[in-house]
N, CA, C and O atoms as a CHARMM CRD file, in Angstrom:
* protein
*
  352
    1    1 UNK  N     20.37500 -31.89900  94.47300 PROA 1      0.00000
    2    1 UNK  CA    20.50600 -30.51500  94.10900 PROA 1      0.00000
    3    1 UNK  C     21.80100 -29.97300  94.71900 PROA 1      0.00000
    4    1 UNK  O     22.06900 -30.14200  95.90800 PROA 1      0.00000
    5    2 UNK  N     22.58200 -29.32600  93.88000 PROA 2      0.00000
    6    2 UNK  CA    23.83900 -28.76800  94.36500 PROA 2      0.00000
    7    2 UNK  C     23.59600 -27.39800  94.98900 PROA 2      0.00000
    8    2 UNK  O     22.53100 -26.80100  94.83100 PROA 2      0.00000
    9    3 UNK  N     24.59500 -26.92600  95.68800 PROA 3      0.00000
   10    3 UNK  CA    24.50200 -25.61600  96.34600 PROA 3      0.00000
   11    3 UNK  C     24.33400 -24.51100  95.31200 PROA 3      0.00000
   12    3 UNK  O     23.57000 -23.57100  95.53000 PROA 3      0.00000
   13    4 UNK  N     25.03500 -24.61200  94.19600 PROA 4      0.00000
   14    4 UNK  CA    24.92100 -23.57100  93.16300 PROA 4      0.00000
   15    4 UNK  C     23.52000 -23.54000  92.55900 PROA 4      0.00000
   16    4 UNK  O     23.00800 -22.46400  92.24800 PROA 4      0.00000
   17    5 UNK  N     22.88900 -24.70800  92.38900 PROA 5      0.00000
   18    5 UNK  CA    21.52100 -24.73400  91.88600 PROA 5      0.00000
   19    5 UNK  C     20.56000 -24.10500  92.89000 PROA 5      0.00000
   20    5 UNK  O     19.65200 -23.36300  92.51200 PROA 5      0.00000
   21    6 UNK  N     20.76300 -24.40200  94.15300 PROA 6      0.00000
   22    6 UNK  CA    19.92000 -23.82300  95.19700 PROA 6      0.00000
   23    6 UNK  C     20.06900 -22.31100  95.23800 PROA 6      0.00000
   24    6 UNK  O     19.07500 -21.59100  95.34000 PROA 6      0.00000
   25    7 UNK  N     21.30200 -21.82300  95.16000 PROA 7      0.00000
   26    7 UNK  CA    21.53400 -20.38300  95.15000 PROA 7      0.00000
   27    7 UNK  C     20.90500 -19.72900  93.92200 PROA 7      0.00000
   28    7 UNK  O     20.38900 -18.61600  94.01400 PROA 7      0.00000
   29    8 UNK  N     20.94300 -20.40000  92.78700 PROA 8      0.00000
   30    8 UNK  CA    20.31900 -19.86100  91.57500 PROA 8      0.00000
   31    8 UNK  C     18.80900 -19.73800  91.75700 PROA 8      0.00000
   32    8 UNK  O     18.21100 -18.73800  91.35800 PROA 8      0.00000
   33    9 UNK  N     18.19500 -20.75200  92.35700 PROA 9      0.00000
   34    9 UNK  CA    16.75400 -20.70400  92.58700 PROA 9      0.00000
   35    9 UNK  C     16.38800 -19.58600  93.55700 PROA 9      0.00000
   36    9 UNK  O     15.38400 -18.89900  93.36700 PROA 9      0.00000
   37   10 UNK  N     17.19500 -19.40500  94.58900 PROA 10     0.00000
   38   10 UNK  CA    16.93100 -18.33300  95.54800 PROA 10     0.00000
   39   10 UNK  C     17.07600 -16.97600  94.87600 PROA 10     0.00000
   40   10 UNK  O     16.29300 -16.06700  95.15300 PROA 10     0.00000
   41   11 UNK  N     18.04800 -16.82400  94.00800 PROA 11     0.00000
   42   11 UNK  CA    18.24100 -15.54000  93.34200 PROA 11     0.00000
   43   11 UNK  C     17.11300 -15.21900  92.37500 PROA 11     0.00000
   44   11 UNK  O     16.83100 -14.04600  92.12800 PROA 11     0.00000
   45   12 UNK  N     16.46500 -16.23300  91.82600 PROA 12     0.00000
   46   12 UNK  CA    15.36100 -15.96800  90.90600 PROA 12     0.00000
   47   12 UNK  C     14.09800 -15.54300  91.63400 PROA 12     0.00000
   48   12 UNK  O     13.17600 -15.01900  91.00900 PROA 12     0.00000
   49   13 UNK  N     14.03600 -15.75600  92.92900 PROA 13     0.00000
   50   13 UNK  CA    12.87300 -15.32500  93.69400 PROA 13     0.00000
   51   13 UNK  C     12.73600 -13.80500  93.63200 PROA 13     0.00000
   52   13 UNK  O     11.62000 -13.28500  93.61800 PROA 13     0.00000
   53   14 UNK  N     13.83400 -13.10500  93.59700 PROA 14     0.00000
   54   14 UNK  CA    13.78300 -11.64800  93.56400 PROA 14     0.00000
   55   14 UNK  C     13.19400 -11.13000  92.25900 PROA 14     0.00000
   56   14 UNK  O     12.83100  -9.95600  92.18100 PROA 14     0.00000
   57   15 UNK  N     13.08900 -11.96200  91.24100 PROA 15     0.00000
   58   15 UNK  CA    12.52600 -11.54800  89.96500 PROA 15     0.00000
   59   15 UNK  C     11.00900 -11.69700  89.92800 PROA 15     0.00000
   60   15 UNK  O     10.38400 -11.32400  88.93400 PROA 15     0.00000
   61   16 UNK  N     10.40900 -12.22600  90.97200 PROA 16     0.00000
   62   16 UNK  CA     8.96200 -12.37000  91.03400 PROA 16     0.00000
   63   16 UNK  C      8.35100 -10.99400  91.28900 PROA 16     0.00000
   64   16 UNK  O      8.89500 -10.18600  92.04100 PROA 16     0.00000
   65   17 UNK  N      7.23500 -10.75200  90.66300 PROA 17     0.00000
   66   17 UNK  CA     6.53100  -9.47900  90.81300 PROA 17     0.00000
   67   17 UNK  C      6.17800  -9.24200  92.28700 PROA 17     0.00000
   68   17 UNK  O      5.63100 -10.13500  92.93500 PROA 17     0.00000
   69   18 UNK  N      6.47800  -8.06600  92.82100 PROA 18     0.00000
   70   18 UNK  CA     6.16400  -7.78100  94.23400 PROA 18     0.00000
   71   18 UNK  C      4.67600  -7.90200  94.55500 PROA 18     0.00000
   72   18 UNK  O      4.32000  -8.20900  95.69300 PROA 18     0.00000
   73   19 UNK  N      3.80400  -7.66800  93.57900 PROA 19     0.00000
   74   19 UNK  CA     2.36300  -7.82300  93.82700 PROA 19     0.00000
   75   19 UNK  C      2.00300  -9.27400  94.12100 PROA 19     0.00000
   76   19 UNK  O      1.13100  -9.55400  94.94400 PROA 19     0.00000
   77   20 UNK  N      2.68000 -10.18600  93.44300 PROA 20     0.00000
   78   20 UNK  CA     2.42800 -11.60700  93.68900 PROA 20     0.00000
   79   20 UNK  C      2.91000 -11.99600  95.08400 PROA 20     0.00000
   80   20 UNK  O      2.23300 -12.74000  95.79300 PROA 20     0.00000
   81   21 UNK  N      4.06100 -11.50100  95.47000 PROA 21     0.00000
   82   21 UNK  CA     4.58400 -11.78600  96.81000 PROA 21     0.00000
   83   21 UNK  C      3.65000 -11.21700  97.87200 PROA 21     0.00000
   84   21 UNK  O      3.36100 -11.88800  98.86300 PROA 21     0.00000
   85   22 UNK  N      3.17700  -9.99000  97.68000 PROA 22     0.00000
   86   22 UNK  CA     2.24500  -9.37400  98.62600 PROA 22     0.00000
   87   22 UNK  C      0.95200 -10.18200  98.70600 PROA 22     0.00000
   88   22 UNK  O      0.42600 -10.41000  99.79500 PROA 22     0.00000
   89   23 UNK  N      0.44100 -10.61200  97.55700 PROA 23     0.00000
   90   23 UNK  CA    -0.76700 -11.43000  97.54300 PROA 23     0.00000
   91   23 UNK  C     -0.56200 -12.72400  98.32300 PROA 23     0.00000
   92   23 UNK  O     -1.42900 -13.11600  99.10400 PROA 23     0.00000
   93   24 UNK  N      0.56800 -13.38900  98.12200 PROA 24     0.00000
   94   24 UNK  CA     0.85000 -14.64400  98.83200 PROA 24     0.00000
   95   24 UNK  C      0.96000 -14.43300 100.33400 PROA 24     0.00000
   96   24 UNK  O      0.50300 -15.26800 101.11500 PROA 24     0.00000
   97   25 UNK  N      1.55800 -13.33300 100.74000 PROA 25     0.00000
   98   25 UNK  CA     1.67000 -13.03500 102.16900 PROA 25     0.00000
   99   25 UNK  C      0.28700 -12.79200 102.76700 PROA 25     0.00000
  100   25 UNK  O     -0.04000 -13.34200 103.81800 PROA 25     0.00000
  101   26 UNK  N     -0.52300 -11.97200 102.10200 PROA 26     0.00000
  102   26 UNK  CA    -1.86600 -11.67400 102.61600 PROA 26     0.00000
  103   26 UNK  C     -2.72100 -12.93800 102.62300 PROA 26     0.00000
  104   26 UNK  O     -3.44500 -13.18900 103.58600 PROA 26     0.00000
  105   27 UNK  N     -2.64400 -13.72800 101.56800 PROA 27     0.00000
  106   27 UNK  CA    -3.40900 -14.96600 101.51000 PROA 27     0.00000
  107   27 UNK  C     -3.01200 -15.91600 102.63700 PROA 27     0.00000
  108   27 UNK  O     -3.86900 -16.52400 103.27800 PROA 27     0.00000
  109   28 UNK  N     -1.70900 -16.03700 102.87100 PROA 28     0.00000
  110   28 UNK  CA    -1.25800 -16.95300 103.93300 PROA 28     0.00000
  111   28 UNK  C     -1.71200 -16.46600 105.30400 PROA 28     0.00000
  112   28 UNK  O     -2.02800 -17.28100 106.17100 PROA 28     0.00000
  113   29 UNK  N     -1.74900 -15.15700 105.51500 PROA 29     0.00000
  114   29 UNK  CA    -2.23500 -14.63200 106.79400 PROA 29     0.00000
  115   29 UNK  C     -3.70900 -14.98500 106.98500 PROA 29     0.00000
  116   29 UNK  O     -4.10300 -15.46100 108.05000 PROA 29     0.00000
  117   30 UNK  N     -4.52100 -14.75100 105.95200 PROA 30     0.00000
  118   30 UNK  CA    -5.94700 -15.05500 106.06600 PROA 30     0.00000
  119   30 UNK  C     -6.22800 -16.55000 106.10400 PROA 30     0.00000
  120   30 UNK  O     -7.29200 -16.96100 106.56600 PROA 30     0.00000
  121   31 UNK  N     -5.31700 -17.35500 105.63800 PROA 31     0.00000
  122   31 UNK  CA    -5.46300 -18.80700 105.72300 PROA 31     0.00000
  123   31 UNK  C     -5.07000 -19.30600 107.11100 PROA 31     0.00000
  124   31 UNK  O     -5.76700 -20.14200 107.68600 PROA 31     0.00000
  125   32 UNK  N     -3.97100 -18.80700 107.65000 PROA 32     0.00000
  126   32 UNK  CA    -3.40700 -19.32500 108.89900 PROA 32     0.00000
  127   32 UNK  C     -4.18400 -18.85300 110.12700 PROA 32     0.00000
  128   32 UNK  O     -4.46000 -19.65600 111.01900 PROA 32     0.00000
  129   33 UNK  N     -4.53800 -17.58900 110.19100 PROA 33     0.00000
  130   33 UNK  CA    -5.13000 -17.05000 111.41800 PROA 33     0.00000
  131   33 UNK  C     -6.40400 -17.75600 111.88100 PROA 33     0.00000
  132   33 UNK  O     -6.49900 -18.08600 113.06200 PROA 33     0.00000
  133   34 UNK  N     -7.38300 -18.00300 111.01800 PROA 34     0.00000
  134   34 UNK  CA    -8.57000 -18.71300 111.51700 PROA 34     0.00000
  135   34 UNK  C     -8.26400 -20.12600 112.01800 PROA 34     0.00000
  136   34 UNK  O     -8.78000 -20.54100 113.05600 PROA 34     0.00000
  137   35 UNK  N     -7.42900 -20.86400 111.28600 PROA 35     0.00000
  138   35 UNK  CA    -7.08500 -22.22200 111.71800 PROA 35     0.00000
  139   35 UNK  C     -6.34800 -22.19200 113.05100 PROA 35     0.00000
  140   35 UNK  O     -6.65500 -22.96700 113.95600 PROA 35     0.00000
  141   36 UNK  N     -5.37800 -21.29600 113.16800 PROA 36     0.00000
  142   36 UNK  CA    -4.60200 -21.20200 114.40500 PROA 36     0.00000
  143   36 UNK  C     -5.50400 -20.80300 115.56700 PROA 36     0.00000
  144   36 UNK  O     -5.38600 -21.35000 116.66400 PROA 36     0.00000
  145   37 UNK  N     -6.40000 -19.85700 115.33100 PROA 37     0.00000
  146   37 UNK  CA    -7.31800 -19.42000 116.38500 PROA 37     0.00000
  147   37 UNK  C     -8.20400 -20.53900 116.89100 PROA 37     0.00000
  148   37 UNK  O     -8.34700 -20.72700 118.09900 PROA 37     0.00000
  149   38 UNK  N     -8.80100 -21.28700 115.96800 PROA 38     0.00000
  150   38 UNK  CA    -9.68300 -22.39400 116.36500 PROA 38     0.00000
  151   38 UNK  C     -8.89300 -23.48400 117.07300 PROA 38     0.00000
  152   38 UNK  O     -9.34500 -24.02200 118.08400 PROA 38     0.00000
  153   39 UNK  N     -7.71900 -23.81100 116.55200 PROA 39     0.00000
  154   39 UNK  CA    -6.90800 -24.86700 117.17500 PROA 39     0.00000
  155   39 UNK  C     -6.44800 -24.45800 118.57000 PROA 39     0.00000
  156   39 UNK  O     -6.47200 -25.27700 119.48900 PROA 39     0.00000
  157   40 UNK  N     -6.03300 -23.21100 118.74400 PROA 40     0.00000
  158   40 UNK  CA    -5.62700 -22.74800 120.07400 PROA 40     0.00000
  159   40 UNK  C     -6.81100 -22.75400 121.03000 PROA 40     0.00000
  160   40 UNK  O     -6.66700 -23.12800 122.19400 PROA 40     0.00000
  161   41 UNK  N     -7.96800 -22.34600 120.55500 PROA 41     0.00000
  162   41 UNK  CA    -9.16300 -22.33900 121.39800 PROA 41     0.00000
  163   41 UNK  C     -9.51900 -23.75100 121.84100 PROA 41     0.00000
  164   41 UNK  O     -9.81700 -23.97700 123.01400 PROA 41     0.00000
  165   42 UNK  N     -9.49000 -24.71300 120.90000 PROA 42     0.00000
  166   42 UNK  CA    -9.81400 -26.09700 121.26000 PROA 42     0.00000
  167   42 UNK  C     -8.76800 -26.68900 122.19700 PROA 42     0.00000
  168   42 UNK  O     -9.11300 -27.42600 123.12000 PROA 42     0.00000
  169   43 UNK  N     -7.50100 -26.37600 121.97300 PROA 43     0.00000
  170   43 UNK  CA    -6.44600 -26.89300 122.85300 PROA 43     0.00000
  171   43 UNK  C     -6.61200 -26.33700 124.26400 PROA 43     0.00000
  172   43 UNK  O     -6.44000 -27.06000 125.24500 PROA 43     0.00000
  173   44 UNK  N     -6.94300 -25.06700 124.36200 PROA 44     0.00000
  174   44 UNK  CA    -7.16500 -24.47500 125.69200 PROA 44     0.00000
  175   44 UNK  C     -8.40300 -25.08000 126.35000 PROA 44     0.00000
  176   44 UNK  O     -8.39100 -25.37900 127.54400 PROA 44     0.00000
  177   45 UNK  N     -9.45400 -25.25700 125.58200 PROA 45     0.00000
  178   45 UNK  CA   -10.69400 -25.82700 126.11500 PROA 45     0.00000
  179   45 UNK  C    -10.48900 -27.26200 126.59800 PROA 45     0.00000
  180   45 UNK  O    -11.08900 -27.68400 127.58600 PROA 45     0.00000
  181   46 UNK  N     -9.62600 -28.01400 125.88600 PROA 46     0.00000
  182   46 UNK  CA    -9.34800 -29.39900 126.26200 PROA 46     0.00000
  183   46 UNK  C     -8.20700 -29.52900 127.27000 PROA 46     0.00000
  184   46 UNK  O     -7.83200 -30.64200 127.63900 PROA 46     0.00000
  185   47 UNK  N     -7.66000 -28.41500 127.71300 PROA 47     0.00000
  186   47 UNK  CA    -6.52900 -28.39100 128.66100 PROA 47     0.00000
  187   47 UNK  C     -5.31600 -29.14200 128.12000 PROA 47     0.00000
  188   47 UNK  O     -4.61600 -29.82100 128.87100 PROA 47     0.00000
  189   48 UNK  N     -5.07400 -29.02100 126.83800 PROA 48     0.00000
  190   48 UNK  CA    -3.90900 -29.62900 126.20700 PROA 48     0.00000
  191   48 UNK  C     -2.77000 -28.61600 126.15600 PROA 48     0.00000
  192   48 UNK  O     -2.57300 -27.94600 125.14200 PROA 48     0.00000
  193   49 UNK  N     -2.02500 -28.50700 127.24900 PROA 49     0.00000
  194   49 UNK  CA    -0.97100 -27.50100 127.32400 PROA 49     0.00000
  195   49 UNK  C      0.12800 -27.73200 126.29500 PROA 49     0.00000
  196   49 UNK  O      0.61800 -26.78200 125.68400 PROA 49     0.00000
  197   50 UNK  N      0.51300 -28.98100 126.10400 PROA 50     0.00000
  198   50 UNK  CA     1.57700 -29.27700 125.13700 PROA 50     0.00000
  199   50 UNK  C      1.14300 -28.92900 123.72100 PROA 50     0.00000
  200   50 UNK  O      1.90800 -28.32700 122.96700 PROA 50     0.00000
  201   51 UNK  N     -0.08300 -29.30300 123.35400 PROA 51     0.00000
  202   51 UNK  CA    -0.58200 -28.96500 122.02700 PROA 51     0.00000
  203   51 UNK  C     -0.69100 -27.45200 121.86200 PROA 51     0.00000
  204   51 UNK  O     -0.36500 -26.92000 120.80100 PROA 51     0.00000
  205   52 UNK  N     -1.14600 -26.75900 122.89800 PROA 52     0.00000
  206   52 UNK  CA    -1.27100 -25.30300 122.83100 PROA 52     0.00000
  207   52 UNK  C      0.08000 -24.66700 122.52400 PROA 52     0.00000
  208   52 UNK  O      0.17200 -23.78600 121.67000 PROA 52     0.00000
  209   53 UNK  N      1.11400 -25.10500 123.20800 PROA 53     0.00000
  210   53 UNK  CA     2.46000 -24.54700 122.99200 PROA 53     0.00000
  211   53 UNK  C      2.95500 -24.85800 121.58200 PROA 53     0.00000
  212   53 UNK  O      3.50400 -23.98400 120.91200 PROA 53     0.00000
  213   54 UNK  N      2.76600 -26.09500 121.12900 PROA 54     0.00000
  214   54 UNK  CA     3.22200 -26.47300 119.78900 PROA 54     0.00000
  215   54 UNK  C      2.49300 -25.65300 118.72800 PROA 54     0.00000
  216   54 UNK  O      3.12500 -25.12800 117.81100 PROA 54     0.00000
  217   55 UNK  N      1.18600 -25.53900 118.84300 PROA 55     0.00000
  218   55 UNK  CA     0.40600 -24.78100 117.86000 PROA 55     0.00000
  219   55 UNK  C      0.78300 -23.30600 117.89200 PROA 55     0.00000
  220   55 UNK  O      0.87000 -22.65900 116.84800 PROA 55     0.00000
  221   56 UNK  N      1.00400 -22.77900 119.08700 PROA 56     0.00000
  222   56 UNK  CA     1.34100 -21.36000 119.22500 PROA 56     0.00000
  223   56 UNK  C      2.70800 -21.03500 118.63100 PROA 56     0.00000
  224   56 UNK  O      2.87200 -19.99100 117.99900 PROA 56     0.00000
  225   57 UNK  N      3.68300 -21.90800 118.82300 PROA 57     0.00000
  226   57 UNK  CA     5.05000 -21.59400 118.42200 PROA 57     0.00000
  227   57 UNK  C      5.38700 -21.96500 116.97300 PROA 57     0.00000
  228   57 UNK  O      6.16900 -21.26800 116.32700 PROA 57     0.00000
  229   58 UNK  N      4.81400 -23.04000 116.46600 PROA 58     0.00000
  230   58 UNK  CA     5.18100 -23.49700 115.12900 PROA 58     0.00000
  231   58 UNK  C      4.25300 -22.91900 114.06300 PROA 58     0.00000
  232   58 UNK  O      3.03700 -22.85400 114.24300 PROA 58     0.00000
  233   59 UNK  N      4.84700 -22.50700 112.96400 PROA 59     0.00000
  234   59 UNK  CA     4.06100 -22.04300 111.83200 PROA 59     0.00000
  235   59 UNK  C      4.26300 -23.02400 110.68700 PROA 59     0.00000
  236   59 UNK  O      5.31700 -23.04200 110.05200 PROA 59     0.00000
  237   60 UNK  N      3.25400 -23.83400 110.42900 PROA 60     0.00000
  238   60 UNK  CA     3.35000 -24.85600 109.39000 PROA 60     0.00000
  239   60 UNK  C      2.27300 -24.65400 108.33300 PROA 60     0.00000
  240   60 UNK  O      1.81200 -25.62000 107.72600 PROA 60     0.00000
  241   61 UNK  N      1.86800 -23.41300 108.11000 PROA 61     0.00000
  242   61 UNK  CA     0.77600 -23.07700 107.19500 PROA 61     0.00000
  243   61 UNK  C     -0.47600 -23.88300 107.53000 PROA 61     0.00000
  244   61 UNK  O     -1.18300 -24.35900 106.64200 PROA 61     0.00000
  245   62 UNK  N     -0.72900 -24.02300 108.80700 PROA 62     0.00000
  246   62 UNK  CA    -1.94400 -24.61400 109.37600 PROA 62     0.00000
  247   62 UNK  C     -2.03700 -26.12300 109.28100 PROA 62     0.00000
  248   62 UNK  O     -3.10500 -26.67500 109.54800 PROA 62     0.00000
  249   63 UNK  N     -0.98400 -26.80900 108.91800 PROA 63     0.00000
  250   63 UNK  CA    -1.05600 -28.26800 108.85500 PROA 63     0.00000
  251   63 UNK  C     -1.26800 -28.87800 110.23800 PROA 63     0.00000
  252   63 UNK  O     -2.12900 -29.74100 110.41100 PROA 63     0.00000
  253   64 UNK  N     -0.49200 -28.43700 111.21600 PROA 64     0.00000
  254   64 UNK  CA    -0.64200 -28.96400 112.57400 PROA 64     0.00000
  255   64 UNK  C     -1.99900 -28.57500 113.14700 PROA 64     0.00000
  256   64 UNK  O     -2.64900 -29.37700 113.81900 PROA 64     0.00000
  257   65 UNK  N     -2.42200 -27.34600 112.88100 PROA 65     0.00000
  258   65 UNK  CA    -3.69700 -26.87200 113.40200 PROA 65     0.00000
  259   65 UNK  C     -4.86400 -27.70200 112.86500 PROA 65     0.00000
  260   65 UNK  O     -5.76200 -28.08000 113.61700 PROA 65     0.00000
  261   66 UNK  N     -4.84500 -27.98000 111.57000 PROA 66     0.00000
  262   66 UNK  CA    -5.91600 -28.77000 110.95800 PROA 66     0.00000
  263   66 UNK  C     -5.91400 -30.19500 111.50400 PROA 66     0.00000
  264   66 UNK  O     -6.97700 -30.75200 111.78200 PROA 66     0.00000
  265   67 UNK  N     -4.74200 -30.78400 111.65800 PROA 67     0.00000
  266   67 UNK  CA    -4.66300 -32.12500 112.24400 PROA 67     0.00000
  267   67 UNK  C     -5.21300 -32.13900 113.66200 PROA 67     0.00000
  268   67 UNK  O     -5.95000 -33.05000 114.03900 PROA 67     0.00000
  269   68 UNK  N     -4.85300 -31.12500 114.45100 PROA 68     0.00000
  270   68 UNK  CA    -5.33800 -31.09000 115.82800 PROA 68     0.00000
  271   68 UNK  C     -6.86000 -30.95600 115.86300 PROA 68     0.00000
  272   68 UNK  O     -7.53100 -31.67200 116.60700 PROA 68     0.00000
  273   69 UNK  N     -7.40400 -30.04300 115.06000 PROA 69     0.00000
  274   69 UNK  CA    -8.84600 -29.79700 115.08000 PROA 69     0.00000
  275   69 UNK  C     -9.62800 -31.04800 114.68900 PROA 69     0.00000
  276   69 UNK  O    -10.58600 -31.41500 115.36900 PROA 69     0.00000
  277   70 UNK  N     -9.23000 -31.70000 113.60800 PROA 70     0.00000
  278   70 UNK  CA   -10.03600 -32.78500 113.06800 PROA 70     0.00000
  279   70 UNK  C     -9.66400 -34.17300 113.57400 PROA 70     0.00000
  280   70 UNK  O    -10.45400 -35.10500 113.42200 PROA 70     0.00000
  281   71 UNK  N     -8.48400 -34.34100 114.17300 PROA 71     0.00000
  282   71 UNK  CA    -8.08100 -35.67600 114.62200 PROA 71     0.00000
  283   71 UNK  C     -7.87300 -35.71600 116.13200 PROA 71     0.00000
  284   71 UNK  O     -8.58100 -36.43200 116.84000 PROA 71     0.00000
  285   72 UNK  N     -6.91200 -34.95700 116.62000 PROA 72     0.00000
  286   72 UNK  CA    -6.50500 -35.09100 118.01700 PROA 72     0.00000
  287   72 UNK  C     -7.51400 -34.49800 118.99700 PROA 72     0.00000
  288   72 UNK  O     -7.71300 -35.06900 120.07000 PROA 72     0.00000
  289   73 UNK  N     -8.15200 -33.38500 118.67700 PROA 73     0.00000
  290   73 UNK  CA    -9.13400 -32.80200 119.58500 PROA 73     0.00000
  291   73 UNK  C    -10.34500 -33.70400 119.71200 PROA 73     0.00000
  292   73 UNK  O    -10.89700 -33.84600 120.80300 PROA 73     0.00000
  293   74 UNK  N    -10.76600 -34.31600 118.61900 PROA 74     0.00000
  294   74 UNK  CA   -11.91200 -35.22700 118.67600 PROA 74     0.00000
  295   74 UNK  C    -11.56300 -36.49500 119.43300 PROA 74     0.00000
  296   74 UNK  O    -12.39500 -37.03300 120.16300 PROA 74     0.00000
  297   75 UNK  N    -10.33100 -36.97900 119.26300 PROA 75     0.00000
  298   75 UNK  CA    -9.89900 -38.17600 119.98200 PROA 75     0.00000
  299   75 UNK  C     -9.90400 -37.90600 121.48400 PROA 75     0.00000
  300   75 UNK  O    -10.34600 -38.74600 122.26700 PROA 75     0.00000
  301   76 UNK  N     -9.41700 -36.74400 121.88000 PROA 76     0.00000
  302   76 UNK  CA    -9.38300 -36.36800 123.29500 PROA 76     0.00000
  303   76 UNK  C    -10.80600 -36.22800 123.82800 PROA 76     0.00000
  304   76 UNK  O    -11.09600 -36.65200 124.94700 PROA 76     0.00000
  305   77 UNK  N    -11.69700 -35.63200 123.02600 PROA 77     0.00000
  306   77 UNK  CA   -13.07500 -35.42600 123.44000 PROA 77     0.00000
  307   77 UNK  C    -13.79800 -36.75800 123.62400 PROA 77     0.00000
  308   77 UNK  O    -14.61600 -36.89700 124.53400 PROA 77     0.00000
  309   78 UNK  N    -13.50600 -37.72700 122.77800 PROA 78     0.00000
  310   78 UNK  CA   -14.15700 -39.03000 122.85700 PROA 78     0.00000
  311   78 UNK  C    -13.70600 -39.81100 124.08000 PROA 78     0.00000
  312   78 UNK  O    -14.48800 -40.58500 124.63300 PROA 78     0.00000
  313   79 UNK  N    -12.46300 -39.62800 124.51700 PROA 79     0.00000
  314   79 UNK  CA   -11.96000 -40.38200 125.66300 PROA 79     0.00000
  315   79 UNK  C    -12.25300 -39.69600 126.99100 PROA 79     0.00000
  316   79 UNK  O    -12.11300 -40.30800 128.05000 PROA 79     0.00000
  317   80 UNK  N    -12.65800 -38.42700 126.94300 PROA 80     0.00000
  318   80 UNK  CA   -12.94000 -37.68400 128.17500 PROA 80     0.00000
  319   80 UNK  C    -14.32400 -38.05700 128.70100 PROA 80     0.00000
  320   80 UNK  O    -15.28800 -38.08300 127.93500 PROA 80     0.00000
  321   81 UNK  N    -14.43600 -38.34700 130.00500 PROA 81     0.00000
  322   81 UNK  CA   -15.75300 -38.64000 130.56600 PROA 81     0.00000
  323   81 UNK  C    -16.61000 -37.37700 130.60000 PROA 81     0.00000
  324   81 UNK  O    -16.09300 -36.26000 130.57300 PROA 81     0.00000
  325   82 UNK  N    -17.89100 -37.56600 130.65700 PROA 82     0.00000
  326   82 UNK  CA   -18.82100 -36.43800 130.65200 PROA 82     0.00000
  327   82 UNK  C    -18.62000 -35.57800 131.90000 PROA 82     0.00000
  328   82 UNK  O    -18.44000 -36.09700 133.00100 PROA 82     0.00000
  329   83 UNK  N    -18.65400 -34.27100 131.71400 PROA 83     0.00000
  330   83 UNK  CA   -18.44900 -33.34300 132.82700 PROA 83     0.00000
  331   83 UNK  C    -19.76000 -33.05300 133.57800 PROA 83     0.00000
  332   83 UNK  O    -19.72500 -32.52000 134.68700 PROA 83     0.00000
  333   84 UNK  N    -20.88200 -33.39000 133.00200 PROA 84     0.00000
  334   84 UNK  CA   -22.15900 -33.08400 133.64700 PROA 84     0.00000
  335   84 UNK  C    -22.54500 -34.21100 134.59300 PROA 84     0.00000
  336   84 UNK  O    -22.33800 -35.39000 134.30400 PROA 84     0.00000
  337   85 UNK  N    -23.09400 -33.83100 135.69900 PROA 85     0.00000
  338   85 UNK  CA   -23.56900 -34.80000 136.67100 PROA 85     0.00000
  339   85 UNK  C    -25.08200 -34.72200 136.74300 PROA 85     0.00000
  340   85 UNK  O    -25.64500 -33.64000 136.58000 PROA 85     0.00000
  341   86 UNK  N    -25.75100 -35.82800 136.98100 PROA 86     0.00000
  342   86 UNK  CA   -27.21400 -35.77100 137.08100 PROA 86     0.00000
  343   86 UNK  C    -27.63900 -34.96900 138.31000 PROA 86     0.00000
  344   86 UNK  O    -26.99400 -35.01600 139.35800 PROA 86     0.00000
  345   87 UNK  N    -28.74200 -34.23200 138.15500 PROA 87     0.00000
  346   87 UNK  CA   -29.25700 -33.45000 139.27800 PROA 87     0.00000
  347   87 UNK  C    -29.82500 -34.35300 140.34200 PROA 87     0.00000
  348   87 UNK  O    -30.49000 -35.34500 140.04200 PROA 87     0.00000
  349   88 UNK  N    -29.55900 -34.00600 141.59700 PROA 88     0.00000
  350   88 UNK  CA   -30.07000 -34.81500 142.70500 PROA 88     0.00000
  351   88 UNK  C    -31.21000 -34.11800 143.38600 PROA 88     0.00000
  352   88 UNK  O    -31.77200 -34.64700 144.34600 PROA 88     0.00000
């Protein structure tokens, strides 16, 4: 793709109906916030400081958050020893 083609595509974005743009913004907010909230909560609960920072700073339309929730948080949970001790 040449620079002129890219500029043409960017200029056509302004021709999109503002209602559609508003809908996409609102939809993305309602999509991202729950995933980000759950992922941040799990990262904090698992004491994953690096993951917490990455999830907090990067906005990837919840791709990183979903990966963390369903893959990395479970992997960490499986390798962590049990926190409960038997009563004496």
